N, CA and C atoms of all chains as a GROMACS GRO file, in nm:
protein
  618
    1MET      N    1   0.085  -0.120   0.000
    1MET     CA    2   0.000   0.000   0.000
    1MET      C    3   0.089   0.124   0.000
    2THR      N    4   0.065   0.215  -0.093
    2THR     CA    5   0.148   0.335  -0.101
    2THR      C    6   0.084   0.449  -0.022
    3SER      N    7   0.168   0.547   0.009
    3SER     CA    8   0.116   0.661   0.086
    3SER      C    9   0.169   0.790   0.025
    4LYS      N   10   0.115   0.901   0.072
    4LYS     CA   11   0.162   1.031   0.025
    4LYS      C   12   0.186   1.119   0.147
    5GLN      N   13   0.301   1.185   0.147
    5GLN     CA   14   0.330   1.277   0.257
    5GLN      C   15   0.372   1.412   0.201
    6VAL      N   16   0.354   1.513   0.284
    6VAL     CA   17   0.388   1.650   0.243
    6VAL      C   18   0.504   1.700   0.328
    7ILE      N   19   0.604   1.756   0.262
    7ILE     CA   20   0.717   1.818   0.332
    7ILE      C   21   0.706   1.968   0.314
    8ASP      N   22   0.690   2.038   0.424
    8ASP     CA   23   0.677   2.183   0.417
    8ASP      C   24   0.815   2.245   0.436
    9ALA      N   25   0.880   2.280   0.322
    9ALA     CA   26   1.014   2.339   0.327
    9ALA      C   27   1.008   2.487   0.290
   10ARG      N   28   0.891   2.548   0.308
   10ARG     CA   29   0.878   2.690   0.274
   10ARG      C   30   0.970   2.774   0.363
   11GLY      N   31   1.034   2.871   0.302
   11GLY     CA   32   1.124   2.960   0.377
   11GLY      C   33   1.267   2.910   0.384
   12THR      N   34   1.289   2.785   0.347
   12THR     CA   35   1.425   2.728   0.351
   12THR      C   36   1.493   2.746   0.216
   13PHE      N   37   1.618   2.780   0.219
   13PHE     CA   38   1.692   2.803   0.096
   13PHE      C   39   1.766   2.677   0.051
   14CYS      N   40   1.807   2.677  -0.075
   14CYS     CA   41   1.879   2.568  -0.138
   14CYS      C   42   2.006   2.534  -0.058
   15PRO      N   43   2.040   2.409  -0.036
   15PRO     CA   44   1.970   2.288  -0.081
   15PRO      C   45   1.877   2.228   0.024
   16GLY      N   46   1.825   2.312   0.115
   16GLY     CA   47   1.740   2.262   0.224
   16GLY      C   48   1.622   2.177   0.176
   17PRO      N   49   1.538   2.230   0.083
   17PRO     CA   50   1.422   2.151   0.038
   17PRO      C   51   1.463   2.017  -0.024
   18LEU      N   52   1.570   2.018  -0.102
   18LEU     CA   53   1.617   1.894  -0.165
   18LEU      C   54   1.661   1.794  -0.059
   19MET      N   55   1.737   1.840   0.040
   19MET     CA   56   1.786   1.748   0.143
   19MET      C   57   1.670   1.693   0.226
   20GLU      N   58   1.569   1.775   0.250
   20GLU     CA   59   1.452   1.726   0.325
   20GLU      C   60   1.378   1.620   0.244
   21LEU      N   61   1.369   1.643   0.113
   21LEU     CA   62   1.305   1.544   0.025
   21LEU      C   63   1.383   1.412   0.028
   22ILE      N   64   1.514   1.421   0.017
   22ILE     CA   65   1.595   1.299   0.011
   22ILE      C   66   1.585   1.221   0.142
   23ALA      N   67   1.583   1.292   0.254
   23ALA     CA   68   1.567   1.224   0.383
   23ALA      C   69   1.435   1.149   0.387
   24ALA      N   70   1.330   1.209   0.332
   24ALA     CA   71   1.198   1.144   0.330
   24ALA      C   72   1.196   1.026   0.234
   25ILE      N   73   1.261   1.041   0.120
   25ILE     CA   74   1.265   0.932   0.021
   25ILE      C   75   1.336   0.809   0.078
   26LYS      N   76   1.439   0.834   0.156
   26LYS     CA   77   1.513   0.722   0.217
   26LYS      C   78   1.420   0.634   0.301
   27LEU      N   79   1.325   0.699   0.368
   27LEU     CA   80   1.237   0.627   0.460
   27LEU      C   81   1.111   0.574   0.392
   28ALA      N   82   1.082   0.625   0.271
   28ALA     CA   83   0.958   0.589   0.202
   28ALA      C   84   0.970   0.452   0.135
   29ALA      N   85   0.854   0.397   0.101
   29ALA     CA   86   0.851   0.271   0.027
   29ALA      C   87   0.839   0.302  -0.122
   30VAL      N   88   0.883   0.208  -0.204
   30VAL     CA   89   0.869   0.226  -0.349
   30VAL      C   90   0.722   0.246  -0.383
   31GLY      N   91   0.696   0.349  -0.462
   31GLY     CA   92   0.558   0.380  -0.499
   31GLY      C   93   0.498   0.493  -0.417
   32ASP      N   94   0.558   0.522  -0.302
   32ASP     CA   95   0.508   0.634  -0.220
   32ASP      C   96   0.531   0.767  -0.291
   33GLU      N   97   0.440   0.860  -0.266
   33GLU     CA   98   0.455   0.995  -0.323
   33GLU      C   99   0.488   1.094  -0.212
   34ILE      N  100   0.574   1.188  -0.247
   34ILE     CA  101   0.614   1.293  -0.153
   34ILE      C  102   0.596   1.427  -0.223
   35GLU      N  103   0.524   1.516  -0.157
   35GLU     CA  104   0.505   1.650  -0.212
   35GLU      C  105   0.589   1.749  -0.131
   36VAL      N  106   0.675   1.822  -0.201
   36VAL     CA  107   0.760   1.922  -0.136
   36VAL      C  108   0.701   2.060  -0.162
   37LEU      N  109   0.681   2.136  -0.056
   37LEU     CA  110   0.638   2.276  -0.069
   37LEU      C  111   0.762   2.363  -0.050
   38SER      N  112   0.788   2.449  -0.148
   38SER     CA  113   0.909   2.532  -0.140
   38SER      C  114   0.884   2.671  -0.196
   39THR      N  115   0.941   2.769  -0.130
   39THR     CA  116   0.935   2.906  -0.181
   39THR      C  117   1.067   2.944  -0.249
   40ASP      N  118   1.157   2.850  -0.257
   40ASP     CA  119   1.289   2.874  -0.314
   40ASP      C  120   1.287   2.838  -0.464
   41GLU      N  121   1.302   2.940  -0.548
   41GLU     CA  122   1.294   2.919  -0.694
   41GLU      C  123   1.401   2.820  -0.742
   42GLY      N  124   1.519   2.830  -0.685
   42GLY     CA  125   1.628   2.742  -0.726
   42GLY      C  126   1.594   2.596  -0.699
   43SER      N  127   1.534   2.571  -0.585
   43SER     CA  128   1.497   2.434  -0.551
   43SER      C  129   1.388   2.381  -0.644
   44ALA      N  130   1.301   2.470  -0.690
   44ALA     CA  131   1.192   2.427  -0.779
   44ALA      C  132   1.247   2.370  -0.910
   45SER      N  133   1.362   2.418  -0.952
   45SER     CA  134   1.422   2.361  -1.073
   45SER      C  135   1.526   2.254  -1.040
   46ASP      N  136   1.586   2.265  -0.924
   46ASP     CA  137   1.691   2.171  -0.884
   46ASP      C  138   1.634   2.035  -0.844
   47ILE      N  139   1.520   2.034  -0.779
   47ILE     CA  140   1.461   1.907  -0.735
   47ILE      C  141   1.424   1.819  -0.855
   48PRO      N  142   1.354   1.871  -0.958
   48PRO     CA  143   1.328   1.786  -1.076
   48PRO      C  144   1.456   1.736  -1.142
   49GLU      N  145   1.560   1.819  -1.140
   49GLU     CA  146   1.689   1.779  -1.197
   49GLU      C  147   1.745   1.659  -1.120
   50TRP      N  148   1.736   1.666  -0.989
   50TRP     CA  149   1.786   1.556  -0.906
   50TRP      C  150   1.704   1.428  -0.928
   51ILE      N  151   1.572   1.446  -0.936
   51ILE     CA  152   1.482   1.331  -0.958
   51ILE      C  153   1.519   1.261  -1.089
   52HIS      N  154   1.541   1.340  -1.192
   52HIS     CA  155   1.577   1.285  -1.323
   52HIS      C  156   1.712   1.211  -1.314
   53LYS      N  157   1.805   1.271  -1.243
   53LYS     CA  158   1.940   1.214  -1.235
   53LYS      C  159   1.943   1.081  -1.162
   54VAL      N  160   1.868   1.070  -1.054
   54VAL     CA  161   1.878   0.948  -0.973
   54VAL      C  162   1.770   0.845  -1.009
   55GLY      N  163   1.671   0.885  -1.092
   55GLY     CA  164   1.578   0.785  -1.144
   55GLY      C  165   1.448   0.767  -1.069
   56HIS      N  166   1.403   0.870  -0.998
   56HIS     CA  167   1.268   0.864  -0.941
   56HIS      C  168   1.171   0.930  -1.041
   57ASP      N  169   1.041   0.932  -1.008
   57ASP     CA  170   0.941   0.986  -1.101
   57ASP      C  171   0.893   1.123  -1.054
   58LEU      N  172   0.896   1.218  -1.146
   58LEU     CA  173   0.838   1.349  -1.118
   58LEU      C  174   0.690   1.342  -1.156
   59VAL      N  175   0.603   1.348  -1.058
   59VAL     CA  176   0.459   1.335  -1.083
   59VAL      C  177   0.402   1.467  -1.134
   60SER      N  178   0.436   1.575  -1.066
   60SER     CA  179   0.386   1.707  -1.109
   60SER      C  180   0.469   1.816  -1.044
   61THR      N  181   0.465   1.932  -1.105
   61THR     CA  182   0.527   2.050  -1.045
   61THR      C  183   0.443   2.170  -1.083
   62ALA      N  184   0.409   2.250  -0.983
   62ALA     CA  185   0.322   2.365  -1.008
   62ALA      C  186   0.351   2.473  -0.904
   63SER      N  187   0.323   2.597  -0.944
   63SER     CA  188   0.342   2.709  -0.853
   63SER      C  189   0.207   2.771  -0.820
   64ASP      N  190   0.186   2.798  -0.694
   64ASP     CA  191   0.060   2.858  -0.651
   64ASP      C  192   0.090   2.962  -0.544
   65ALA      N  193   0.064   3.087  -0.576
   65ALA     CA  194   0.082   3.198  -0.482
   65ALA      C  195   0.223   3.200  -0.423
   66GLY      N  196   0.322   3.180  -0.509
   66GLY     CA  197   0.461   3.188  -0.465
   66GLY      C  198   0.515   3.063  -0.400
   67VAL      N  199   0.433   2.959  -0.396
   67VAL     CA  200   0.479   2.832  -0.337
   67VAL      C  201   0.485   2.725  -0.445
   68TRP      N  202   0.600   2.661  -0.456
   68TRP     CA  203   0.616   2.551  -0.552
   68TRP      C  204   0.571   2.420  -0.487
   69HIS      N  205   0.494   2.343  -0.563
   69HIS     CA  206   0.449   2.211  -0.518
   69HIS      C  207   0.513   2.109  -0.614
   70VAL      N  208   0.608   2.035  -0.564
   70VAL     CA  209   0.676   1.935  -0.646
   70VAL      C  210   0.642   1.797  -0.589
   71VAL      N  211   0.577   1.715  -0.673
   71VAL     CA  212   0.535   1.582  -0.627
   71VAL      C  213   0.625   1.477  -0.692
   72VAL      N  214   0.682   1.392  -0.607
   72VAL     CA  215   0.779   1.291  -0.650
   72VAL      C  216   0.727   1.153  -0.609
   73ARG      N  217   0.746   1.054  -0.698
   73ARG     CA  218   0.714   0.916  -0.662
   73ARG      C  219   0.844   0.837  -0.653
   74LYS      N  220   0.862   0.768  -0.542
   74LYS     CA  221   0.984   0.686  -0.525
   74LYS      C  222   0.975   0.568  -0.621
   75ALA      N  223   1.075   0.554  -0.707
   75ALA     CA  224   1.069   0.454  -0.813
   75ALA      C  225   1.155   0.331  -0.786
   76LYS      N  226   1.242   0.340  -0.688
   76LYS     CA  227   1.332   0.224  -0.667
   76LYS      C  228   1.380   0.222  -0.523
   77MET      N  229   4.037   0.529  -0.976
   77MET     CA  230   3.927   0.615  -0.931
   77MET      C  231   3.847   0.660  -1.054
   78SER      N  232   3.717   0.648  -1.047
   78SER     CA  233   3.635   0.688  -1.161
   78SER      C  234   3.610   0.838  -1.157
   79SER      N  235   3.556   0.891  -1.266
   79SER     CA  236   3.530   1.034  -1.271
   79SER      C  237   3.408   1.071  -1.187
   80ASN      N  238   3.344   0.969  -1.130
   80ASN     CA  239   3.228   0.995  -1.045
   80ASN      C  240   3.270   1.020  -0.901
   81LYS      N  241   3.392   1.070  -0.886
   81LYS     CA  242   3.443   1.102  -0.753
   81LYS      C  243   3.475   1.250  -0.746
   82LEU      N  244   3.448   1.305  -0.630
   82LEU     CA  245   3.471   1.447  -0.610
   82LEU      C  246   3.546   1.465  -0.479
   83SER      N  247   3.659   1.534  -0.488
   83SER     CA  248   3.737   1.565  -0.368
   83SER      C  249   3.729   1.715  -0.342
   84ILE      N  250   3.701   1.749  -0.218
   84ILE     CA  251   3.684   1.890  -0.182
   84ILE      C  252   3.783   1.925  -0.072
   85LEU      N  253   3.870   2.020  -0.102
   85LEU     CA  254   3.970   2.066  -0.006
   85LEU      C  255   3.922   2.200   0.050
   86VAL      N  256   3.898   2.204   0.180
   86VAL     CA  257   3.847   2.327   0.242
   86VAL      C  258   3.956   2.387   0.330
   87VAL      N  259   4.001   2.505   0.293
   87VAL     CA  260   4.107   2.570   0.370
   87VAL      C  261   4.061   2.704   0.430
   88SER      N  262   3.949   2.754   0.382
   88SER     CA  263   3.902   2.885   0.428
   88SER      C  264   3.816   2.871   0.553
   89GLY      N  265   3.816   2.976   0.634
   89GLY     CA  266   3.728   2.980   0.750
   89GLY      C  267   3.616   3.080   0.731
   90SER      N  268   3.592   3.121   0.608
   90SER     CA  269   3.484   3.218   0.585
   90SER      C  270   3.351   3.144   0.569
   91LEU      N  271   3.247   3.209   0.613
   91LEU     CA  272   3.113   3.150   0.609
   91LEU      C  273   3.073   3.111   0.467
   92GLU      N  274   3.100   3.200   0.372
   92GLU     CA  275   3.058   3.173   0.234
   92GLU      C  276   3.126   3.048   0.178
   93ARG      N  277   3.254   3.035   0.202
   93ARG     CA  278   3.328   2.921   0.145
   93ARG      C  279   3.293   2.790   0.216
   94LEU      N  280   3.276   2.797   0.346
   94LEU     CA  281   3.233   2.677   0.419
   94LEU      C  282   3.095   2.633   0.370
   95GLN      N  283   3.008   2.732   0.350
   95GLN     CA  284   2.871   2.701   0.306
   95GLN      C  285   2.872   2.640   0.166
   96MET      N  286   2.948   2.701   0.077
   96MET     CA  287   2.950   2.650  -0.062
   96MET      C  288   3.012   2.511  -0.069
   97ALA      N  289   3.118   2.491   0.008
   97ALA     CA  290   3.180   2.358   0.011
   97ALA      C  291   3.080   2.254   0.061
   98ALA      N  292   3.006   2.289   0.165
   98ALA     CA  293   2.908   2.195   0.221
   98ALA      C  294   2.793   2.171   0.123
   99MET      N  295   2.752   2.274   0.051
   99MET     CA  296   2.644   2.258  -0.048
   99MET      C  297   2.687   2.163  -0.160
  100VAL      N  298   2.808   2.185  -0.210
  100VAL     CA  299   2.858   2.100  -0.318
  100VAL      C  300   2.873   1.956  -0.269
  101ALA      N  301   2.927   1.941  -0.148
  101ALA     CA  302   2.946   1.806  -0.094
  101ALA      C  303   2.814   1.734  -0.076
  102SER      N  304   2.715   1.802  -0.022
  102SER     CA  305   2.588   1.735   0.008
  102SER      C  306   2.512   1.702  -0.120
  103VAL      N  307   2.500   1.797  -0.210
  103VAL     CA  308   2.424   1.770  -0.333
  103VAL      C  309   2.498   1.666  -0.418
  104GLY      N  310   2.629   1.675  -0.422
  104GLY     CA  311   2.705   1.574  -0.496
  104GLY      C  312   2.686   1.435  -0.437
  105ALA      N  313   2.695   1.427  -0.306
  105ALA     CA  314   2.687   1.297  -0.239
  105ALA      C  315   2.551   1.231  -0.256
  106VAL      N  316   2.445   1.310  -0.258
  106VAL     CA  317   2.311   1.249  -0.272
  106VAL      C  318   2.274   1.229  -0.418
  107SER      N  319   2.365   1.264  -0.508
  107SER     CA  320   2.336   1.249  -0.652
  107SER      C  321   2.423   1.140  -0.714
  108GLY      N  322   2.476   1.053  -0.632
  108GLY     CA  323   2.550   0.940  -0.686
  108GLY      C  324   2.700   0.963  -0.701
  109THR      N  325   2.749   1.072  -0.647
  109THR     CA  326   2.892   1.100  -0.654
  109THR      C  327   2.959   1.062  -0.522
  110GLN      N  328   3.074   0.996  -0.534
  110GLN     CA  329   3.150   0.963  -0.414
  110GLN      C  330   3.231   1.086  -0.375
  111VAL      N  331   3.206   1.138  -0.256
  111VAL     CA  332   3.265   1.265  -0.215
  111VAL      C  333   3.358   1.245  -0.097
  112GLN      N  334   3.476   1.306  -0.106
  112GLN     CA  335   3.562   1.313   0.013
  112GLN      C  336   3.597   1.460   0.036
  113VAL      N  337   3.588   1.500   0.163
  113VAL     CA  338   3.617   1.638   0.201
  113VAL      C  339   3.734   1.636   0.299
  114LEU      N  340   3.831   1.725   0.277
  114LEU     CA  341   3.942   1.740   0.371
  114LEU      C  342   3.933   1.880   0.431
  115LEU      N  343   3.917   1.885   0.563
  115LEU     CA  344   3.907   2.013   0.635
  115LEU      C  345   4.044   2.049   0.688
  116SER      N  346   4.100   2.158   0.636
  116SER     CA  347   4.234   2.197   0.678
  116SER      C  348   4.242   2.347   0.705
  117MET      N  349   4.360   2.392   0.742
  117MET     CA  350   4.388   2.534   0.766
  117MET      C  351   4.277   2.601   0.850
  118ASN      N  352   4.222   2.712   0.800
  118ASN     CA  353   4.128   2.790   0.880
  118ASN      C  354   3.989   2.726   0.897
  119SER      N  355   3.962   2.622   0.822
  119SER     CA  356   3.828   2.562   0.832
  119SER      C  357   3.814   2.471   0.954
  120LEU      N  358   3.924   2.406   0.994
  120LEU     CA  359   3.912   2.298   1.092
  120LEU      C  360   3.864   2.347   1.228
  121GLN      N  361   3.899   2.470   1.266
  121GLN     CA  362   3.861   2.520   1.399
  121GLN      C  363   3.710   2.515   1.422
  122TYR      N  364   3.632   2.524   1.314
  122TYR     CA  365   3.486   2.527   1.331
  122TYR      C  366   3.427   2.387   1.349
  123PHE      N  367   3.514   2.287   1.349
  123PHE     CA  368   3.471   2.150   1.373
  123PHE      C  369   3.526   2.096   1.505
  124VAL      N  370   3.588   2.187   1.582
  124VAL     CA  371   3.630   2.155   1.717
  124VAL      C  372   3.510   2.181   1.808
  125ARG      N  373   3.468   2.077   1.878
  125ARG     CA  374   3.342   2.087   1.954
  125ARG      C  375   3.342   2.199   2.057
  126ALA      N  376   3.458   2.225   2.118
  126ALA     CA  377   3.464   2.326   2.224
  126ALA      C  378   3.459   2.469   2.169
  127ASN      N  379   3.477   2.482   2.038
  127ASN     CA  380   3.477   2.616   1.978
  127ASN      C  381   3.334   2.657   1.944
  128THR      N  382   3.282   2.757   2.012
  128THR     CA  383   3.144   2.801   1.989
  128THR      C  384   3.139   2.920   1.893
  129GLN      N  385   3.256   2.962   1.847
  129GLN     CA  386   3.263   3.077   1.757
  129GLN      C  387   3.212   3.038   1.618
  130GLU      N  388   3.130   3.124   1.559
  130GLU     CA  389   3.080   3.100   1.424
  130GLU      C  390   3.174   3.164   1.323
  131PRO      N  391   3.186   3.106   1.204
  131PRO     CA  392   3.273   3.168   1.103
  131PRO      C  393   3.220   3.303   1.059
  132GLY      N  394   3.312   3.395   1.032
  132GLY     CA  395   3.271   3.528   0.988
  132GLY      C  396   3.247   3.531   0.838
  133ALA      N  397   3.167   3.629   0.796
  133ALA     CA  398   3.140   3.648   0.653
  133ALA      C  399   3.254   3.725   0.591
  134GLU      N  400   3.284   3.695   0.465
  134GLU     CA  401   3.390   3.771   0.397
  134GLU      C  402   3.331   3.881   0.309
  135GLY      N  403   3.200   3.883   0.295
  135GLY     CA  404   3.137   3.986   0.212
  135GLY      C  405   2.991   4.005   0.246
  136ASN      N  406   2.925   4.090   0.167
  136ASN     CA  407   2.784   4.122   0.193
  136ASN      C  408   2.694   4.001   0.182
  137PHE      N  409   2.727   3.914   0.087
  137PHE     CA  410   2.641   3.797   0.069
  137PHE      C  411   2.638   3.712   0.196
  138GLY      N  412   2.755   3.691   0.255
  138GLY     CA  413   2.764   3.611   0.376
  138GLY      C  414   2.686   3.674   0.491
  139ARG      N  415   2.695   3.806   0.501
  139ARG     CA  416   2.622   3.875   0.608
  139ARG      C  417   2.472   3.863   0.586
  140THR      N  418   2.429   3.875   0.460
  140THR     CA  419   2.286   3.862   0.430
  140THR      C  420   2.239   3.719   0.456
  141MET      N  421   2.321   3.624   0.412
  141MET     CA  422   2.286   3.482   0.426
  141MET      C  423   2.271   3.444   0.573
  142ALA      N  424   2.352   3.505   0.658
  142ALA     CA  425   2.350   3.468   0.800
  142ALA      C  426   2.214   3.493   0.863
  143GLY      N  427   2.137   3.585   0.807
  143GLY     CA  428   2.006   3.615   0.863
  143GLY      C  429   1.893   3.539   0.798
  144LYS      N  430   1.924   3.451   0.704
  144LYS     CA  431   1.822   3.376   0.629
  144LYS      C  432   1.818   3.230   0.677
  145LYS      N  433   1.713   3.163   0.634
  145LYS     CA  434   1.696   3.023   0.673
  145LYS      C  435   1.772   2.931   0.577
  146VAL      N  436   1.904   2.946   0.581
  146VAL     CA  437   1.992   2.864   0.497
  146VAL      C  438   2.040   2.745   0.582
  147PRO      N  439   2.036   2.624   0.528
  147PRO     CA  440   2.082   2.509   0.607
  147PRO      C  441   2.226   2.529   0.654
  148PRO      N  442   2.256   2.513   0.782
  148PRO     CA  443   2.392   2.534   0.833
  148PRO      C  444   2.492   2.438   0.767
  149PHE      N  445   2.615   2.486   0.746
  149PHE     CA  446   2.713   2.405   0.673
  149PHE      C  447   2.744   2.272   0.742
  150LYS      N  448   2.745   2.272   0.875
  150LYS     CA  449   2.774   2.146   0.944
  150LYS      C  450   2.662   2.045   0.923
  151GLN      N  451   2.541   2.094   0.924
  151GLN     CA  452   2.426   2.005   0.900
  151GLN      C  453   2.432   1.946   0.760
  152LEU      N  454   2.469   2.029   0.662
  152LEU     CA  455   2.479   1.980   0.524
  152LEU      C  456   2.587   1.873   0.511
  153LEU      N  457   2.699   1.895   0.577
  153LEU     CA  458   2.807   1.795   0.569
  153LEU      C  459   2.766   1.664   0.634
  154GLN      N  460   2.693   1.676   0.744
  154GLN     CA  461   2.645   1.556   0.812
  154GLN      C  462   2.544   1.482   0.723
  155GLN      N  463   2.458   1.558   0.656
  155GLN     CA  464   2.361   1.496   0.566
  155GLN      C  465   2.431   1.432   0.446
  156ALA      N  466   2.540   1.494   0.401
  156ALA     CA  467   2.616   1.436   0.290
  156ALA      C  468   2.662   1.296   0.325
  157MET      N  469   2.698   1.277   0.450
  157MET     CA  470   2.742   1.146   0.499
  157MET      C  471   2.626   1.051   0.519
  158GLU      N  472   2.521   1.101   0.583
  158GLU     CA  473   2.409   1.015   0.622
  158GLU      C  474   2.320   0.978   0.504
  159LEU      N  475   2.302   1.071   0.412
  159LEU     CA  476   2.209   1.048   0.301
  159LEU      C  477   2.281   1.010   0.172
  160GLY      N  478   2.410   1.033   0.168
  160GLY     CA  479   2.484   1.005   0.046
  160GLY      C  480   2.616   0.937   0.076
  161ASP      N  481   2.699   0.935  -0.027
  161ASP     CA  482   2.827   0.867  -0.014
  161ASP      C  483   2.937   0.971   0.006
  162ALA      N  484   2.951   1.018   0.129
  162ALA     CA  485   3.052   1.121   0.157
  162ALA      C  486   3.129   1.086   0.283
  163LYS      N  487   3.254   1.124   0.282
  163LYS     CA  488   3.337   1.114   0.402
  163LYS      C  489   3.399   1.250   0.426
  164ILE      N  490   3.390   1.296   0.551
  164ILE     CA  491   3.442   1.427   0.588
  164ILE      C  492   3.561   1.404   0.680
  165HIS      N  493   3.680   1.438   0.633
  165HIS     CA  494   3.802   1.409   0.709
  165HIS      C  495   3.864   1.538   0.764
  166PRO      N  496   3.912   1.535   0.887
  166PRO     CA  497   3.998   1.642   0.934
  166PRO      C  498   4.139   1.618   0.880
  167CYS      N  499   4.209   1.726   0.851
  167CYS     CA  500   4.348   1.717   0.802
  167CYS      C  501   4.440   1.690   0.921
  168SER      N  502   4.523   1.588   0.909
  168SER     CA  503   4.609   1.551   1.022
  168SER      C  504   4.712   1.660   1.052
  169MET      N  505   4.758   1.729   0.948
  169MET     CA  506   4.854   1.838   0.970
  169MET      C  507   4.789   1.952   1.048
  170ALA      N  508   4.666   1.988   1.010
  170ALA     CA  509   4.596   2.097   1.079
  170ALA      C  510   4.569   2.058   1.225
  171MET      N  511   4.538   1.931   1.248
  171MET     CA  512   4.516   1.885   1.386
  171MET      C  513   4.644   1.899   1.468
  172ASP      N  514   4.758   1.863   1.408
  172ASP     CA  515   4.886   1.876   1.479
  172ASP      C  516   4.914   2.021   1.514
  173VAL      N  517   4.892   2.112   1.418
  173VAL     CA  518   4.920   2.254   1.442
  173VAL      C  519   4.829   2.310   1.551
  174LEU      N  520   4.702   2.271   1.548
  174LEU     CA  521   4.608   2.321   1.648
  174LEU      C  522   4.620   2.248   1.782
  175GLY      N  523   4.692   2.135   1.782
  175GLY     CA  524   4.701   2.054   1.904
  175GLY      C  525   4.568   1.987   1.935
  176THR      N  526   4.496   1.949   1.830
  176THR     CA  527   4.362   1.891   1.846
  176THR      C  528   4.365   1.740   1.830
  177LYS      N  529   4.293   1.670   1.915
  177LYS     CA  530   4.280   1.525   1.905
  177LYS      C  531   4.149   1.490   1.835
  178ALA      N  532   4.142   1.368   1.783
  178ALA     CA  533   4.020   1.325   1.712
  178ALA      C  534   3.897   1.337   1.801
  179GLU      N  535   3.913   1.307   1.930
  179GLU     CA  536   3.798   1.312   2.021
  179GLU      C  537   3.750   1.454   2.049
  180ASP      N  538   3.832   1.555   2.011
  180ASP     CA  539   3.792   1.695   2.030
  180ASP      C  540   3.701   1.743   1.916
  181LEU      N  541   3.695   1.665   1.810
  181LEU     CA  542   3.625   1.710   1.689
  181LEU      C  543   3.481   1.660   1.684
  182GLU      N  544   3.403   1.719   1.595
  182GLU     CA  545   3.265   1.675   1.576
  182GLU      C  546   3.263   1.524   1.551
  183PRO      N  547   3.173   1.454   1.615
  183PRO     CA  548   3.176   1.307   1.606
  183PRO      C  549   3.141   1.252   1.467
  184PHE      N  550   3.081   1.333   1.382
  184PHE     CA  551   3.047   1.281   1.249
  184PHE      C  552   3.167   1.279   1.153
  185LEU      N  553   3.278   1.338   1.196
  185LEU     CA  554   3.395   1.338   1.108
  185LEU      C  555   3.458   1.199   1.100
  186ALA      N  556   3.510   1.168   0.983
  186ALA     CA  557   3.580   1.040   0.964
  186ALA      C  558   3.723   1.054   1.020
  187ARG      N  559   3.803   0.952   1.002
  187ARG     CA  560   3.937   0.952   1.059
  187ARG      C  561   4.024   1.061   0.995
  188PRO      N  562   4.122   1.111   1.070
  188PRO     CA  563   4.213   1.212   1.014
  188PRO      C  564   4.284   1.159   0.890
  189LEU      N  565   4.306   1.250   0.796
  189LEU     CA  566   4.367   1.211   0.670
  189LEU      C  567   4.485   1.303   0.640
  190GLY      N  568   4.592   1.245   0.589
  190GLY     CA  569   4.706   1.325   0.545
  190GLY      C  570   4.689   1.364   0.399
  191LEU      N  571   4.770   1.459   0.359
  191LEU     CA  572   4.758   1.513   0.223
  191LEU      C  573   4.795   1.409   0.117
  192THR      N  574   4.891   1.326   0.148
  192THR     CA  575   4.934   1.224   0.050
  192THR      C  576   4.818   1.131   0.016
  193ARG      N  577   4.749   1.083   0.118
  193ARG     CA  578   4.637   0.992   0.096
  193ARG      C  579   4.522   1.064   0.025
  194PHE      N  580   4.498   1.189   0.066
  194PHE     CA  581   4.390   1.266   0.004
  194PHE      C  582   4.417   1.284  -0.146
  195LEU      N  583   4.539   1.318  -0.180
  195LEU     CA  584   4.573   1.338  -0.322
  195LEU      C  585   4.570   1.207  -0.398
  196THR      N  586   4.615   1.100  -0.334
  196THR     CA  587   4.609   0.968  -0.398
  196THR      C  588   4.464   0.931  -0.429
  197ASP      N  589   4.376   0.954  -0.333
  197ASP     CA  590   4.234   0.921  -0.352
  197ASP      C  591   4.166   1.014  -0.452
  198SER      N  592   4.227   1.129  -0.478
  198SER     CA  593   4.166   1.227  -0.569
  198SER      C  594   4.198   1.198  -0.716
  199VAL      N  595   4.296   1.112  -0.739
  199VAL     CA  596   4.341   1.086  -0.876
  199VAL      C  597   4.225   1.034  -0.962
  200GLY      N  598   4.206   1.097  -1.077
  200GLY     CA  599   4.103   1.053  -1.170
  200GLY      C  600   3.968   1.116  -1.147
  201GLY      N  601   3.953   1.187  -1.036
  201GLY     CA  602   3.827   1.254  -1.009
  201GLY      C  603   3.842   1.405  -1.017
  202GLN      N  604   3.739   1.474  -0.974
  202GLN     CA  605   3.747   1.620  -0.972
  202GLN      C  606   3.794   1.665  -0.834
  203LEU      N  607   3.869   1.775  -0.831
  203LEU     CA  608   3.914   1.830  -0.703
  203LEU      C  609   3.877   1.978  -0.699
  204LEU      N  610   3.803   2.016  -0.598
  204LEU     CA  611   3.764   2.156  -0.580
  204LEU      C  612   3.826   2.208  -0.451
  205THR      N  613   3.866   2.334  -0.452
  205THR     CA  614   3.922   2.395  -0.331
  205THR      C  615   3.839   2.516  -0.290
  206PHE      N  616   3.809   2.523  -0.162
  206PHE     CA  617   3.734   2.637  -0.108
  206PHE      C  618   3.814   2.702   0.003
   0.00000   0.00000   0.00000
């Protein structure tokens, strides 16, 4: 059974949101989704880059009122 | 040594350089790169547990950054180890000069390393200096 969790990294600068995501991915099961909330523009582009590099799935990325919502699925 | 290795030599005690070194180490380590960091010269004092002094900024950016929610450099280095493939070594020469023992240093640091071994391990990879 998969689950979804939200990481609120708003206000944290690079690479804080990415490191918080990675810590959560380590503990997650394959198939779990993690949504990162970030106000850091650099992280909004850096997180998808990292996901692509290490082979997880980018489910969606969207900005709403200055907050980036990046949803990742653990693939392995 | 494959090109997927990154060696980082940290000699500065400025906040900006410590921060950038830690950022590169942590992001590299969690992205599949084998990272080794050698803390020497002015950087090592900030990894002595009894030293409560924070590194000073060398410019406006460092002063501005100090008031923001930027992940602390020590936390990033620790995460580089815990979440990725990184080893953070104190320089044995710097320890001798400071009169510091391994037990005086932050417990997350790996064993002291000499320059010869560091350079040997750096062969074939990238080497950055901060």
